[in-house]
N, C-alpha and C positions, 0 to 999 in steps of 0.2 A: 503494500499499500504506499503510495506516495502523498505525504502530507507536507503542507506548508503552514507553519505557525508564525504569526506576527504578534510580538508581545510589546506592550507599552508600560507606561508608568505605573498602572494599577498592578502589575505583577510584583514590582519591587516595593510598593507602598507599605505592605504588611511586614517588610523587613526594616521599616523606619526611614525609607527614603521617600520624601514628599513628592506630590504631583504639582503641576502648574496651579491647581485650584485649591490646594490646601490652605487653610487659615493659619496665619501666624508663622508660615515657613519662610525659607530663603526667597521664594519668588515674590513675597510681599515686600521684602526689604530692598530687592533689586528689580526695578521695572524691566520687563521682557525686552523692550526695544533697546535698552541700554546695555544688557549683558548677553543677549542672544542674537545679535545681528552684527554683520561686518562694520556697519556705520557706528554702532555703539563702541566697537573695539577700537575703531579709528579715533573716536572722540576721546575715549578714556580707558587705555589699555590696562592701567593699574586697577581700576574698578572692576573690569571684567576678569582679571586674574584673581582678584580678591574673592569674587563670587565662585569661581571654579575651584580655587584652593579650598574654600569652605565645603564645596560639594565633594571634593576629593577626600577631605577629612571624614565627612559623614559616611561616604561609601566604604571607607576602610573599616569603620566601626560596624558595618552592616553584615549580616550572614544571610545565606540562601534560605528561603522559606519552603513550605511544602509544595508550592506551585513550581518553583524552580527544580525542586527534586523530581517532581512527577515528570516534567518535560525532559529531564535528563534520562530518566527510565525509558521514556517513549523513544527518545533517540537511540538508545542502546538495544532496543527490543529486536529480535529476529523478524525479518519480513517487513520491517518499517524503514522506509526511505524518507527521513525527516529533513526538511529544510527549515531551520529555526532562524527567523529574522527578528531583530529587536530594534526598537526605537530608543532603548534605554542606553545610556553611556556608562553605566556601572558594569561591574565584571561578576555579577551574582550568578548568571547562567554558567560561566566558566567555572566558578567555584563549586557549583552543584555537579559539574562534570559533563555538561552538554557538549557534544562534539560539533564541528563544522558550523559554528555560530557566525551569523552575518550581522555585523554592526552598521546598520545603514546611517546612523547618525554619529558615528565615531565612538571614541572611548576616552574616558577620564584619565586612564592610565598611560596615555600616549601624548606626547608633545610633538608639535609640528612646527617646522620652520617656514614662516610666510614668505621667505626670499627664494629658497631653493627646493622646498618640498620635502626635506629630509624628515623622517620620523625617528623618535627614540623614546625610551621609558621615561614617563614623566616623574619628576621628583614630587615629593609631598607639597612643596611650595614652588610656585613658578612665577616668574616676572618677565614682562616684555623685553627686558634688557638682557635676559639670559642668552649667551652666544650659542649659535647652532654648532653642534659638535662637527659638522661637515664643512660649512662655509664660513663659520664664525660670525655671521650677520646677527645683530641683536634684534631678531625678528620672531621670537618665540611666542606661540599661541597654543591654546589647547587643540588637540586633534578632534574637534567636535564640529558637526555641521549646524551652522547657524541658519536662522530664517533668511531666505534669499539666496542660499547656497544649494547646490545640487547634492542630494544624498548619495552615498557610496553604494556601489555594487548593484546598481539598478538593472543592468543587463542580466546579471546572474539571477536577481529575484524574478525578473520577468520570465526567464526560461523556466524556472521552478513552477511558477504559477500556471504556465501554459500546459504543463504535464501533471498537475496535481489531481488527485482523487479527492482530497479533503483540504479545505482552507479554513483555519481558525484564527480569529483575531481575539486576542486576550488582554483585557486591561487597557485598551486604548480608546481614546475619545472618538476616533473616526472623523475628525474635522480637519486634519492636516494633510494636504496632498504632497507627494503622490501616494503615500501609504493609504489614504482614504479610498483610493481607487482600486486597491488590490482585490477587494471582494467582488467587484464588477468584472475584473479580469479573470478571476478564478470561475465565476459563474459562466462566462463566455466559453471557458475551456471545459465546462461540464462537471466541475467539482462540486462536491457537497460543501456548503458554507455554514459555519457556526460562529456565533459571537458569544463569548464568555466575558461577562462584565458585571459590574455593580448595577448599572442602569443600561437600558437599550439605547442604542444610537440610532441614527437614521439610515444606516447601511442597509442594502438589500440582502440580508442574510436569510438563508432557509430555515435556520434553527437559532434559538437563543437560549442560553443557560445563564441565569442571573444569580449573583451572590459573591461573596469574597472569594478571591482567586485561590487561597489556601484551602478551601473547601471544594470549590467547583472544578478546578483543574485536575487535582488527583482523581475525582470521581469520573470525570470525562476520559482521562487517560486510562483508568482501570476498565472503563467500558470498551474502549478501542482494543485493549490487549486481551480481553476476555474471550 
């Protein structure tokens, strides 16, 4: 069975990593347009780095939850060809043991040189003046995809959607393109589509399973593997 799973912030929320909509979280202290756009970074790189340094610290303190663990079991199961795509920039899927993970929005654990494109392991605290290890330019930024930038690995994701038997979107708002269009692509390819979320979105899913990810995802995975 060929399965494509897209995960969003709702999968990591129960591990203590907040979503855009959480009250009192990091996103309330840092306006989206100031810390998640190329323009915001150009205006105030120090502020953007402070935000991602804080997110990196939060992520280091988090551990995978039952939803991450269940998806790792699904990926390792005989007869399952799983393409796991995440919008999240944390590494909780990796910690849970998921293989072949596609980070379409990049990773907190990686630094990127804005001058030459070199990537390297991100230190706990980053600064825009950190020199690139390859070209020495002081052009360091987080290796994350901001609004207005093109997500990573889109061709690989499109190819997986074209041959999927099942497509599941888990813990994602379904509002941000191109990921919001994945369900329509999967339906055109004839895949069974399921949304697993706290609340239904407007996407054209054939089936919906509502509830916390730590409860719904293990149950859904167990049904697939039974």
